[in-house]
C-alpha positions as CSV (number, residue, x, y, z in Angstrom):
1,X,0.0,0.0,0.0
2,X,1.4,3.4,-1.0
3,X,-0.1,5.8,1.5
4,X,0.6,8.9,-0.6
5,X,-1.5,7.6,-3.6
6,X,-4.6,7.4,-1.5
7,X,-7.4,10.0,-1.5
8,X,-8.4,11.7,1.8
9,X,-11.6,9.6,2.1
10,X,-9.4,6.4,1.7
11,X,-7.0,7.7,4.3
12,X,-9.9,8.3,6.7
13,X,-11.3,4.8,6.1
14,X,-7.9,3.3,7.0
15,X,-7.5,5.5,10.0
16,X,-11.0,4.4,11.2
17,X,-10.1,0.7,10.8
18,X,-6.8,1.3,12.5
19,X,-4.9,0.0,9.5
20,X,-2.6,3.0,9.6
21,X,-1.7,5.7,12.1
22,X,-1.4,9.5,11.8
23,X,2.4,9.2,12.3
24,X,2.6,6.7,9.4
25,X,0.6,9.0,7.1
26,X,2.8,12.1,7.9
27,X,6.0,10.1,7.6
28,X,4.9,8.9,4.2
29,X,4.2,12.4,3.0
30,X,7.3,14.0,4.5
31,X,9.4,11.3,2.8
32,X,7.6,12.0,-0.5
33,X,8.3,15.7,-0.1
34,X,12.0,15.0,0.5
35,X,12.1,12.8,-2.6
36,X,10.1,15.0,-5.0
37,X,10.4,18.7,-3.9
38,X,13.9,19.2,-5.3
39,X,12.5,18.5,-8.8
40,X,8.9,20.0,-8.5
41,X,9.7,23.1,-6.4
42,X,6.1,23.3,-5.1
43,X,6.8,24.6,-1.5
44,X,7.9,28.0,-0.4
45,X,7.8,27.1,3.3
46,X,7.8,23.3,4.0
47,X,6.6,22.4,7.5
48,X,7.7,18.8,7.6
49,X,9.5,18.9,11.0
50,X,6.6,20.7,12.6
51,X,4.2,18.2,11.0
52,X,6.1,15.2,12.4
53,X,5.9,16.6,15.9
54,X,2.2,17.4,15.6
55,X,1.4,13.9,14.2
56,X,2.8,12.3,17.3
57,X,0.8,14.6,19.5
58,X,-2.4,13.9,17.6
59,X,-1.9,10.2,17.4
60,X,-1.4,10.0,21.2
61,X,-4.6,12.1,21.7
62,X,-6.6,9.8,19.3
63,X,-5.4,6.8,21.3
64,X,-6.4,8.4,24.6
65,X,-9.9,9.4,23.2
66,X,-9.1,13.1,23.5
67,X,-9.7,13.8,19.8
68,X,-12.6,12.4,17.8
69,X,-12.5,14.6,14.7
70,X,-12.6,12.4,11.5
71,X,-10.0,14.7,9.9
72,X,-7.6,14.6,12.8
73,X,-4.1,14.1,11.5
74,X,-5.0,14.5,7.8
75,X,-2.3,16.5,6.1
76,X,-3.0,19.5,3.8
77,X,-1.0,22.2,1.9
78,X,-1.9,25.9,1.8
79,X,-1.4,28.4,-1.0
80,X,1.0,31.1,0.3
81,X,-1.5,34.0,0.0
82,X,-3.7,32.5,2.8
83,X,-2.7,33.9,6.3
84,X,-1.3,31.4,8.8
85,X,-0.6,32.6,12.3
86,X,3.1,32.4,13.2
87,X,4.1,31.1,9.8
88,X,5.4,33.1,6.8
89,X,2.8,34.3,4.3
90,X,4.8,35.6,1.4
91,X,2.4,35.7,-1.6
92,X,5.6,34.5,-3.4
93,X,6.9,38.1,-3.4
94,X,10.0,39.9,-2.2
95,X,7.6,42.5,-0.8
96,X,6.4,39.9,1.9
97,X,9.5,37.7,1.9
98,X,9.7,37.8,5.7
99,X,6.2,38.6,6.7
100,X,4.8,36.4,9.5
101,X,1.0,36.7,9.8
102,X,-0.3,37.6,13.3
103,X,-3.6,35.8,12.7
104,X,-5.2,32.8,10.9
105,X,-7.5,33.2,7.9
106,X,-11.0,31.9,8.6
107,X,-10.4,28.8,6.4
108,X,-7.3,28.0,8.4
109,X,-9.2,28.3,11.7
110,X,-11.7,25.8,10.3
111,X,-8.9,23.4,9.3
112,X,-7.2,23.7,12.7
113,X,-10.5,23.0,14.4
114,X,-10.5,19.7,12.6
115,X,-6.9,19.0,13.8
116,X,-5.5,18.7,10.3
117,X,-1.8,19.0,9.8
118,X,-0.3,21.8,7.6
119,X,2.5,20.3,5.6
120,X,3.6,23.7,4.2
121,X,2.9,26.9,2.3
122,X,2.8,26.4,-1.5
123,X,4.3,28.3,-4.3
124,X,2.3,30.6,-6.6
125,X,2.5,33.5,-9.0
126,X,3.4,36.6,-7.1
127,X,0.3,38.1,-5.5
128,X,-1.7,35.5,-7.5
129,X,-1.0,37.4,-10.7
130,X,-0.1,34.9,-13.5
131,X,-1.1,31.7,-15.1
132,X,2.0,29.5,-14.9
133,X,3.7,29.9,-11.5
134,X,6.7,31.4,-13.3
135,X,6.1,34.8,-11.7
136,X,7.1,33.7,-8.2
137,X,10.0,35.6,-6.6
138,X,11.3,32.3,-5.1
139,X,11.2,29.6,-7.7
140,X,9.5,28.2,-10.7
141,X,7.2,25.2,-10.0
142,X,7.3,22.3,-12.5
143,X,4.5,20.1,-13.8
144,X,4.8,16.6,-12.3
145,X,3.7,15.0,-15.6
146,X,6.6,16.7,-17.5
147,X,9.2,18.8,-15.7
148,X,9.7,21.0,-18.8
149,X,6.1,22.2,-18.6
150,X,4.4,24.7,-16.3
151,X,1.9,23.5,-13.7
152,X,-0.5,26.4,-14.5
153,X,-1.2,29.3,-12.1
154,X,-1.5,31.1,-9.9
155,X,-2.2,28.1,-7.6
156,X,0.5,26.0,-9.4
157,X,2.3,25.0,-6.3
158,X,-1.0,23.6,-4.8
159,X,-1.9,21.6,-8.0
160,X,1.6,20.3,-8.6
161,X,2.0,19.2,-4.9
162,X,-1.3,17.2,-5.1
163,X,-0.5,15.7,-8.5
164,X,3.0,14.7,-7.3
165,X,1.4,13.0,-4.2
166,X,3.3,15.3,-1.8
167,X,0.0,16.3,-0.2
168,X,-3.4,14.6,-0.5
169,X,-5.3,17.9,-1.0
170,X,-4.7,21.7,-0.8
171,X,-6.3,25.1,-0.6
172,X,-5.8,27.5,-3.5
173,X,-7.4,30.8,-4.6
174,X,-9.2,31.6,-7.8
175,X,-9.5,35.1,-9.2
176,X,-9.8,34.3,-12.9
177,X,-9.2,30.6,-13.1
178,X,-6.3,30.2,-10.7
179,X,-7.6,26.9,-9.1
180,X,-9.2,25.4,-12.2
181,X,-6.5,26.0,-14.8
182,X,-3.6,24.5,-12.8
183,X,-5.9,21.6,-11.8
184,X,-6.5,21.0,-15.6
185,X,-2.8,21.2,-16.4
186,X,-1.8,18.8,-13.5
187,X,-4.7,16.3,-13.9
188,X,-6.4,17.0,-10.6
189,X,-9.8,18.3,-9.5
190,X,-10.1,22.1,-8.8
191,X,-13.3,23.7,-7.5
192,X,-14.0,27.5,-7.5
193,X,-17.0,28.0,-5.2
194,X,-19.7,30.6,-5.6
195,X,-18.5,34.1,-4.6
196,X,-19.4,34.5,-0.9
197,X,-19.7,30.8,-0.1
198,X,-16.2,30.6,1.5
199,X,-14.8,33.4,3.7
200,X,-12.1,35.5,2.1
201,X,-11.0,36.8,5.6
202,X,-7.2,36.3,5.7
203,X,-6.8,35.8,2.0
204,X,-4.3,38.5,0.8
205,X,-6.5,40.4,-1.7
206,X,-5.7,40.6,-5.4
207,X,-9.1,41.6,-6.8
208,X,-11.7,41.6,-4.0
209,X,-14.8,41.2,-6.1
210,X,-13.3,38.2,-7.9
211,X,-11.1,36.3,-5.4
212,X,-12.4,33.0,-3.9
213,X,-10.7,30.3,-1.9
214,X,-11.3,26.7,-3.0
215,X,-10.1,23.1,-2.8
216,X,-7.6,21.3,-5.1
217,X,-8.0,17.5,-4.6
218,X,-7.3,14.1,-6.2
219,X,-11.0,13.3,-6.8
220,X,-14.4,14.9,-6.7
221,X,-15.4,13.2,-3.4
222,X,-12.5,14.9,-1.6
223,X,-13.5,18.2,-3.2
224,X,-17.0,17.9,-1.7
225,X,-15.5,16.9,1.7
226,X,-13.1,19.9,1.8
227,X,-15.8,22.3,0.7
228,X,-18.0,21.0,3.6
229,X,-15.2,22.1,6.0
230,X,-14.4,25.6,4.6
231,X,-17.8,26.8,3.4
232,X,-20.0,28.9,5.6
233,X,-20.9,32.4,6.7
234,X,-18.3,34.6,8.4
235,X,-19.1,37.8,10.1
236,X,-15.5,39.0,9.5
237,X,-16.1,39.0,5.7
238,X,-18.7,41.5,4.6
239,X,-19.1,39.6,1.2
240,X,-19.8,36.3,2.9
241,X,-23.3,35.0,2.2
242,X,-25.4,33.5,5.0
243,X,-26.9,30.4,3.4
244,X,-28.1,27.1,4.9
245,X,-25.2,24.7,5.6
246,X,-25.1,21.8,3.3
247,X,-23.4,18.4,3.1
248,X,-22.0,18.4,-0.4
249,X,-21.0,14.7,-0.2
250,X,-24.7,13.7,-0.2
251,X,-25.1,15.1,-3.8
252,X,-22.6,12.6,-5.3
253,X,-25.2,10.2,-6.7
254,X,-23.6,9.3,-10.0
255,X,-26.8,9.9,-11.9
256,X,-27.2,12.6,-14.6
257,X,-30.4,11.3,-16.2
258,X,-32.3,14.4,-17.4
259,X,-29.5,16.8,-16.5
260,X,-29.7,19.6,-19.0
261,X,-26.2,20.5,-20.3
262,X,-25.5,23.6,-22.4
263,X,-22.4,23.5,-24.6
264,X,-21.5,27.0,-25.7
265,X,-20.1,27.0,-29.3
266,X,-18.0,30.1,-28.6
267,X,-15.8,28.1,-26.2
268,X,-15.0,25.4,-28.8
269,X,-14.0,27.7,-31.6
270,X,-10.8,29.4,-32.7
271,X,-7.8,29.1,-30.3
272,X,-8.9,25.8,-28.7
273,X,-6.4,23.0,-29.3
274,X,-7.8,20.2,-31.5
275,X,-6.9,17.4,-29.0
276,X,-8.5,19.4,-26.2
277,X,-11.7,19.9,-28.3
278,X,-11.8,16.2,-29.3
279,X,-11.4,15.0,-25.8
280,X,-14.2,17.3,-24.6
281,X,-16.5,16.3,-27.4
282,X,-15.9,12.6,-26.5
283,X,-16.7,13.3,-22.8
284,X,-19.8,15.2,-23.7
285,X,-21.0,12.2,-25.7
286,X,-20.4,10.1,-22.6
287,X,-22.8,12.4,-20.7
288,X,-25.4,11.8,-23.5
289,X,-24.9,8.0,-23.2
290,X,-25.6,8.4,-19.4
291,X,-28.9,10.1,-20.1
292,X,-28.1,13.8,-19.9
293,X,-29.7,16.2,-22.4
294,X,-27.1,18.0,-24.4
295,X,-27.7,21.1,-26.4
296,X,-25.3,23.5,-28.2
297,X,-25.9,27.0,-27.1
298,X,-24.6,30.5,-27.8
299,X,-23.0,32.3,-24.9
300,X,-21.7,35.4,-26.5
301,X,-19.6,36.6,-23.7
302,X,-16.1,35.0,-24.3
303,X,-15.0,37.8,-26.6
304,X,-15.8,40.5,-23.9
305,X,-15.0,38.6,-20.7
306,X,-11.2,38.7,-21.0
307,X,-11.0,42.5,-21.5
308,X,-13.6,43.1,-18.8
309,X,-11.8,40.8,-16.4
310,X,-8.3,42.4,-16.8
311,X,-9.7,45.9,-16.4
312,X,-11.6,45.1,-13.2
313,X,-8.9,42.8,-11.8
314,X,-6.1,45.3,-12.4
315,X,-8.1,48.2,-11.1
316,X,-8.8,46.4,-7.8
317,X,-5.2,45.1,-7.6
318,X,-3.9,48.7,-8.0
319,X,-6.1,49.7,-5.0
320,X,-5.4,46.6,-2.9
321,X,-1.6,46.7,-3.3
322,X,-1.4,50.3,-2.3
323,X,-1.0,49.2,1.3
324,X,2.5,47.8,0.5
325,X,4.4,51.0,0.8
326,X,7.6,50.2,2.7
327,X,6.2,51.9,5.9
328,X,3.9,49.5,7.9
329,X,5.1,46.0,7.0
330,X,6.8,44.2,4.1
331,X,9.9,45.1,2.2
332,X,11.6,48.5,2.8
333,X,14.4,49.8,0.6
334,X,17.6,50.4,2.6
335,X,18.6,53.8,1.1
336,X,16.2,56.8,0.5
337,X,16.4,60.5,0.8
338,X,12.7,61.3,1.5
339,X,9.3,59.8,1.9
340,X,8.5,59.9,-1.8
341,X,11.7,58.0,-2.7
342,X,11.0,55.5,0.1
343,X,7.7,54.7,-1.5
344,X,9.1,54.6,-5.0
345,X,12.2,52.5,-4.3
346,X,10.4,50.1,-1.9
347,X,7.7,49.3,-4.4
348,X,10.1,49.2,-7.4
349,X,12.4,46.8,-5.6
350,X,9.7,44.8,-3.8
351,X,7.3,44.0,-6.7
352,X,8.0,41.8,-9.7
353,X,7.4,42.8,-13.3
354,X,4.0,41.2,-13.7
355,X,2.7,42.8,-10.5
356,X,4.0,46.2,-11.6
357,X,2.4,45.8,-15.0
358,X,-1.0,45.2,-13.5
359,X,-0.7,48.0,-10.9
360,X,0.2,50.4,-13.7
361,X,-2.7,49.2,-15.9
362,X,-5.1,49.4,-13.0
363,X,-4.1,52.8,-12.0
364,X,-4.5,54.0,-15.6
365,X,-8.1,52.7,-15.9
366,X,-9.0,54.3,-12.6
367,X,-7.4,57.7,-13.4
368,X,-9.3,60.9,-14.2
369,X,-10.4,61.0,-17.8
370,X,-10.2,57.2,-18.3
371,X,-12.4,55.9,-15.5
372,X,-15.6,56.2,-17.5
373,X,-14.1,54.9,-20.7
374,X,-12.6,51.8,-19.1
375,X,-13.5,50.9,-15.5
376,X,-17.1,52.0,-15.7
377,X,-17.6,50.4,-19.1
378,X,-16.1,47.1,-17.7
379,X,-18.6,47.1,-14.8
380,X,-21.4,47.6,-17.3
381,X,-20.2,44.7,-19.4
382,X,-19.9,42.6,-16.2
383,X,-23.6,43.1,-15.7
384,X,-24.2,41.9,-19.2
385,X,-22.1,38.8,-18.6
386,X,-24.1,38.0,-15.4
387,X,-27.4,38.4,-17.3
388,X,-26.2,36.1,-20.1
389,X,-25.5,33.4,-17.6
390,X,-28.8,34.0,-15.8
391,X,-30.6,33.6,-19.1
392,X,-28.7,30.3,-19.9
393,X,-29.4,28.9,-16.4
394,X,-33.1,29.4,-16.9
395,X,-32.9,26.5,-19.4
396,X,-29.8,24.5,-18.5
397,X,-28.6,22.9,-15.2
398,X,-24.9,23.2,-16.1
399,X,-22.7,24.6,-18.8
400,X,-19.7,22.6,-20.0
401,X,-16.5,24.1,-21.6
402,X,-12.8,23.3,-21.8
403,X,-11.0,24.5,-18.6
404,X,-8.1,25.8,-20.7
405,X,-7.6,26.2,-24.5
406,X,-4.5,24.0,-24.4
407,X,-2.6,21.5,-22.2
408,X,0.3,22.7,-20.1
409,X,2.8,24.7,-22.1
410,X,6.6,24.8,-22.0
411,X,8.3,26.7,-19.2
412,X,9.4,30.1,-20.6
413,X,7.3,29.9,-23.7
414,X,4.8,32.6,-22.7
415,X,6.3,34.4,-19.7
416,X,7.8,37.1,-22.0
417,X,4.5,37.6,-23.8
418,X,1.9,38.8,-21.3
419,X,-0.9,39.0,-23.8
420,X,-0.5,35.4,-24.8
421,X,-0.5,34.4,-21.1
422,X,-3.7,36.4,-20.5
423,X,-5.4,34.7,-23.5
424,X,-4.8,31.3,-21.7
425,X,-7.6,32.5,-19.2
426,X,-10.2,32.8,-21.9
427,X,-12.4,29.9,-20.7
428,X,-12.3,30.6,-17.0
429,X,-12.6,34.4,-16.3
430,X,-16.3,34.8,-17.1
431,X,-17.1,32.6,-14.1
432,X,-15.4,34.9,-11.7
433,X,-16.9,38.0,-13.3
434,X,-20.4,36.5,-12.7
435,X,-19.5,35.1,-9.2
436,X,-20.5,31.5,-10.3
437,X,-19.2,28.1,-9.1
438,X,-17.2,26.0,-11.5
439,X,-15.2,22.8,-11.3
440,X,-12.4,21.4,-13.4
441,X,-12.3,17.6,-13.6
442,X,-9.7,15.6,-15.6
443,X,-11.1,13.8,-18.6
444,X,-7.9,12.2,-20.0
445,X,-4.6,13.0,-21.6
446,X,-3.3,14.2,-25.0
447,X,-0.9,12.1,-27.1
448,X,2.1,13.3,-25.1
449,X,0.5,12.2,-21.8
450,X,-0.4,15.7,-20.6
451,X,-3.8,16.1,-18.7
452,X,-6.9,17.7,-20.2
453,X,-9.5,19.3,-17.9
454,X,-13.2,19.9,-18.5
455,X,-14.9,22.8,-16.8
456,X,-18.5,22.4,-15.4
457,X,-20.2,25.7,-14.6
458,X,-23.2,26.0,-12.4
459,X,-25.7,28.6,-11.2
460,X,-25.0,30.5,-8.0
461,X,-24.8,28.3,-4.9
462,X,-25.6,25.2,-7.0
463,X,-22.3,23.4,-6.1
464,X,-24.3,20.2,-5.6
465,X,-25.2,20.1,-9.3
466,X,-21.7,20.6,-10.6
467,X,-20.1,18.3,-8.1
468,X,-22.5,15.5,-9.1
469,X,-22.0,16.2,-12.8
470,X,-18.2,16.0,-12.2
471,X,-18.5,12.9,-10.0
472,X,-20.6,11.1,-12.6
473,X,-18.1,11.7,-15.4
474,X,-15.2,10.8,-13.1
475,X,-16.8,7.4,-12.3
476,X,-17.5,6.9,-16.0
477,X,-13.9,7.5,-16.9
478,X,-12.7,5.1,-14.2
479,X,-15.0,2.4,-15.6
480,X,-13.5,2.9,-19.0
481,X,-10.0,2.9,-17.5
482,X,-9.3,6.5,-18.6
483,X,-8.8,8.0,-15.1
């Protein structure tokens, strides 16, 4: 039995039956991190020693009956823009290289309440700005399926660590596809919940109206389990929605008979790789064979969504990153003549090129004379995107698209061409603009063995529908030996 290849629900089952112990689980994962990390570069701050000590404490408490949580001793990895008390939270930036958070994010409090064990903080694109995890100040994470390829971004460290069996599951954040796209590239499951379902308190803000924390897991069941833990209203987050608590594992029925699936033709057109398109079409046919109702639809938002997203996201980033000024916390330049030079040099030296690019663009679209032409117009288009989705969901239960237009690309092939990198988000950004839930589930590999992901989009707070649709296709693929 290889412990690190098991899903979380399989680990739980073995713990319940006393076939393994927490200390054995943590040792297996720390050994795997020692073996794999030097080639994958997924961790910014590994916590293997701390995890080993905690595992022994938790195992002793389990044996004494002091802990009864079903998640006690289950390891997890955390994207490094989620605050963890007493542990570095760097956002993969020189600006926060030595920042130690004085408090836990709400999602971390929930994980700690379950006595889970944090195996480390995971690499990402700096301040979550990027689609390849090449824009980290510390290191470039590699794709476990091919070390010459990117793992996607910005939650590339989280997806790569799960795919490489260094952790069984992880938390990421998704502003325009940053959970789903790396999940697609690494062949794992990535869920972006409805905006407001999971508290953003303690998530270092990139674009506050778009950001959402979510799970990256080995299978759909684990995704539902982790969503159960992290979802819920939080008074500390003014955008948190107060909705009835649900058990998302109960929706995994493996039955899609009568499910109405809309397939937007605009997401299967120019720019989508032929192998990706073929794999998606084959998967959609499987849905049809299982009794789902498939219909091609027109969702004329793709051509507007990308521009709308980058205007809104950069504007909000410009505002949110204003706090990093070299005064209160974070990096401060060592030599300066006056306050103005302190600001200028601290920010110039502390931020990477991609972050600077987005701050400049965001400041521009918010500036006098351009606000109405760009930012106001983008917000108006955002309303149109929401209405287009609302109209589609009056008729369809879910909408299916590729997660990304291609499989994982070569390291270095797009990092010098920002526009090309931005175009890689074409399939995912509209979901964030509209605040909808979406999941990426692996549906096979291309001829080179690189994973392909399918995106399933649902209506607001309809996570059960997309989780069941993803679960059904996952089970179908396993039956056919394709997953």
